[in-house]
C-alpha positions in Angstrom: -2.5 9.6 -18.0 -3.4 7.5 -14.9 -1.0 5.1 -13.3 -2.3 2.0 -11.2 0.0 0.6 -8.6 -0.8 -2.8 -7.3 0.9 -4.2 -4.2 0.7 -7.9 -3.1 1.3 -8.4 0.3 1.8 -11.4 2.8 2.8 -10.8 6.5 5.3 -8.0 5.9 3.5 -5.0 7.6 6.7 -3.0 8.2 7.7 -3.2 4.4 4.2 -2.6 3.2 4.1 0.5 5.2 7.5 1.7 3.9 6.4 0.8 0.4 3.1 2.7 0.5 4.6 5.9 1.9 7.3 5.7 -1.0 4.5 5.1 -3.6 2.3 7.9 -2.3 5.3 10.3 -2.3 6.1 9.4 -5.8 2.3 9.8 -7.0 2.4 13.4 -5.4 2.1 15.1 -8.8 0.9 12.0 -10.8 -2.9 10.9 -11.3 -3.0 7.5 -10.0 -4.4 4.8 -7.7 -3.1 2.3 -5.3 -4.4 -1.2 -4.7 -3.1 -3.4 -1.9 -3.9 -7.1 -2.3 -3.5 -9.0 0.8 -3.0 -12.7 0.9 -4.6 -13.4 4.3 -1.9 -11.7 6.3 -2.1 -12.3 10.2 0.7 -9.9 11.2 -1.6 -6.7 11.2 -1.0 -5.6 7.8 -4.7 -5.1 7.0 -5.2 -3.2 10.2 -2.2 -0.9 9.5 -3.4 0.0 5.9 -6.9 0.8 7.2 -5.4 2.9 10.1 -2.7 4.9 8.1 -3.8 4.9 4.6 -7.7 5.4 4.6 
């Protein structure tokens, strides 16, 4: 079974990072994928995702 997690983001870099860390921890033994849909954030969210979750 595969699980898809979709996160919609808008200017909440700190909370997005915490959310992604939690999701990846939960997916440790589960086949899945994570999609982040950013709504044109200007707070550095996109750069943080590219940097910390390649």
